N, C-alpha and C positions, 0 to 999 in steps of 0.2 A: 421557392430555389431549391430547398434542403429534400425536399420529398422528390423533387426531380432528380439532385445526383444519385439519391440513394436506391430509387427505383431503376435509374439509366446506367450507373455507374457502379454504386458499391458495392451493391445486392450481387447483382452476377459476378464481381470480381470475384466475391466471397466465395462463389462456388468452384474456383478454381482450385486445381493441385496446389496442394503448398511447393512443389517444385517450380511451377510456374509462378508462382506470387513472386518467388525468391528471386528471380530474376529482374520482376517491377523494384524488389529489394535495392539490388545491384544497381540499377539506373538512378534510384532514386538517391542513395551513398554518391556516386557519382557527380550526381547535380548539388547537391548539399556541401562537399568538399572543394569544387569547382565553380558553381555560379551562383547558387542560392543557399549559402549559410546559415541556414535555419537558427537564431538567437544566439547568435556569435558570441554578441558581447555579453549576453549574461549567461552563457555558459563558460568563458575564460574569466569571467568574473566568479563565479562560486568556484572553478578549480583553481584559482590564485590563491583564494582566500583559505579553502583547504588545506592545500600542498605549496604554500610561499617558498619552500623549501627547492623548488622545480625550476626550471630553465621556460624560455620561451617555447624551445623547441620543444620541451617536453609536455608542457600544457599542447599544443597545437596537436601534438603525437595521443593524446589521450581525449581533446576536443574530436579528432578522426576516429578515435576507434570508439567514442560513444555516437557519431553520427552511423557508424558501421553496426552498432547495433543498436539501435535509435531507429533505422530502416526497416529492420528485419520486424519490430514492436511493431511499427506501422502497417506492416501487410497481417502479419501475424493477427494484428487487432481486426483486421478485415476478416480473416478467418472467421475469427469467432464468432463472426455475426450467424454464421453455418454449421460449422464443424459440429461432426457427430460424437454421439456419447463416446463408442468405440474409438474415434482417432483423438479425442481429450486424453481419455486414459491409456493410449498407449503414450501420449507423450506428458503426460502430466504423473508423476510417481512421487508416492510418501516413502520416505526411508527408513523411516520410525513411526508407523502406524499405531505403534502399540499405547503411545503416551493418550494419545485420543481416545483408544477403544477402553483405555484403563479409567479414564475420568466417566466416560458416556456409562461403563458398568457401574459408576458410583453413582450415576443419576445426576453427574455435576455438569453446568451449562459453565462455557468457554467465552471468553475474551481471546479472538485470533489478531493478532496484531503484527504488523511488520511495518513495510513503506512501498514507493516505489521503484520497487530494485526486481529487474528480470522482469516476468510477465505476469504481470497482477491479475490482469485482464482473463489469461486461462484460469490464475488459481481461482478467480470471485467467480466465474460459470464453471468450474469442476467441483468446487465444494462440497457440494449434496451427492458428488458421485464417491468423493474421497472419504467421507466421513459419514457415522452415522447419525452424530446430532442434526437436529434441522439446521439449514445453513439460513444464514441474515447476514445483510450488508449494510453498514449504515454510512450515507452518503449526500451530499449537498445536489439538488436538481443541477443539471447545464442550463445554460442559457437560452439553450433553443428547446421549445418543448416537444418538438420532433423528435430532437437526436435525442432527447432523454427518454423517450418514452420507446424508444426502438429498441437504443441500446440496453435498456434495460429490462425489455421483455426479454429477450435473447440472453440475458444474461442468467433468469431466472427460469429458461427453459427445460432445465435439468432438476429442477428444486430448488436455487437459492431465492430466497426471498428479500428483495431490496427495501430499503426503509429509510425515512429521512429522520433527518437528526431532531428534529425539533417534534416528532411524536414515535421515538423508538420506547419510552414508556409503557407507552397503551399497547404496543406490539410485542413486546415482551409480556407484557400483564397476559395478554391474548393467547401466550402460547399453553397456558393451562399445565405449569410444572415441567412442560416438556422439555429435556436437554436440551438445549441450541447452542451454535458458536457462531458468533456473531464476527465475522472478519472488519477489522478496521486499520488504515494506513495512517499510522501516527506523524509521517514526516510533511504533512500538509502545512501549510503556513496557517498560523488561527489568527482569526478573526479581532482578535482583542489581545494588546500584548499583556493588559494588566489580571487577565482569566489565566495566563498561559502559565505554565510551568517553566522557566529558565535553567538551561544548564549549556556546558561546555558540549560543542557539536559540530565537528569535521573543522577543528582548529580556533573555532568564535564563540560566543555568545548568542544561546540561539532560544527563540520562544518554543515550545513543544506544546502539543496539545495535549490535554491532561482528560480528556473522554473518557481513554482506557480506564486507567487509572481509578478516576470517577465511577465507572458504571460494576469496575468489578467490585469495589465496596459497597456500594449500593444495591447490588442483587447478591452478593457475595459470590460470582464467579470466580473459578480459576482463570489463568491467564497464560497463556501460549505464544511464544515468537515462531513465527514462522520463516524461514529461509529458503529461499528459493533457488537453486543451484542451476546454472547452465552448463547442463552436459555435453549437448553441440548444438549446431543449428536447430531450432524447432523442436530439443528437448530437453527437461525440465525436471529436475530430483527435489522434494520438497522433505526438509531438515524440520523435525518439530524441539522447541526447548522450554521444557514447562518451567515458568519464571513461581507459579504460586498456585497453589489449589485451595491457600488460605489468607486471601488478601487482607482480612482483616487484622493479622499477626505483624505484618509489615507497617513501616513507617512511613508516614507521606513523605512522596516520592521515590521511592524506592522501585515501584514499578515501573512508572515513566522514566527513572534512572535507568534502569537494567534493561526496556526493550528499545530503547535509544541508544546505548550501548552497544547491544548485539547487532543492532542496524548499521553501527557506525564500522563496526569491525569485519561486516560483510560488503559496505560500502570500498573501504580501505584494502581488503583482499584482490576486489575485481571493480574497480573506479568507473568503469564505461559502462556498467550495467546498471549505474544509478542514473534517475532522471534528471541531469542538471541543466536542463531547460526553463525549469520553473523559479519563480521567483522565489525562493523561500528563505530567504532574509530579509523580507520588507516591514517588520515589526522593528522597532525604534527600541532599544536598552532602556528598561524605565531608569530616571536618575535618582529615586528611591529605592532601590531594588532590595536594598538589604528588610526594609521595612515592612516593602510588599511581602516577602518572604513570609517574614515573621507573621503578618496577616492571615496570610494563606493557608500557614500551618495549624494558626489558631482556630482559622475557619475549620477545618479539615477535621481536628481533635474534635471540635464541638459537635461536627454533624455524626462523626462516625466513631471514635473512641472514648465518649462521655460515656459515664456508667449510669 
């Protein structure tokens, strides 16, 4: 069934011009606000938790704005399967590429971190075209083997290398010291509350993935936050903010705090452009949080800061 849907519907659609695909987006938006309110309860719960001061009408307006943006992301995701190199470069531009150029000149590998904000799929596919570093992306396999293979094959067609989170060490070691840039999305819900970094995010205690900070310290990689700004429909600008090029000079948690706070600032500036439909706050706050943080801090220092 998955293969049938792909070859008869999704793949042919991806070859249509974007201006036609945006008509499908307009239709999808109408359906979402009128007939099929996709994940309405999840979206409203997330929005109310993040912005408790907003009225019911303001929350509804934000949800509709999210549906408008989400509808465009759906068709842009379809287009991502076949969009050309020139098409991507026309629509994805870096405002300050010198940040990555300087790190490449130093032979410094990088963790590129952000979240599900604006068109992260186009960022994944275009990364190898935008920066000199070998592009790598870490993720978990999709539930459908067919879709996982198809989507990742298309993501990799311009030079990106998608790797599994369980074998990233092997893949990094195989690069033979060539500068790499590993893309991570730090706003995914962690699988284990007790292995997460807990901090305040969007007005509530949140379990945050610690992987970016862990990799940075393990391999001495620089950490750069990337913000994707929507210029207009189908056009994005990427802004880079270096967090550190010496991760071992920072205390436990500083990298995670900084990249999460930077993402939060972007979300608050344009809330409709974040993925409110995913269940971000699934983990319960540990009752012994203070003790857990103390243990995590000690283990981190023993591993990375002991002389």
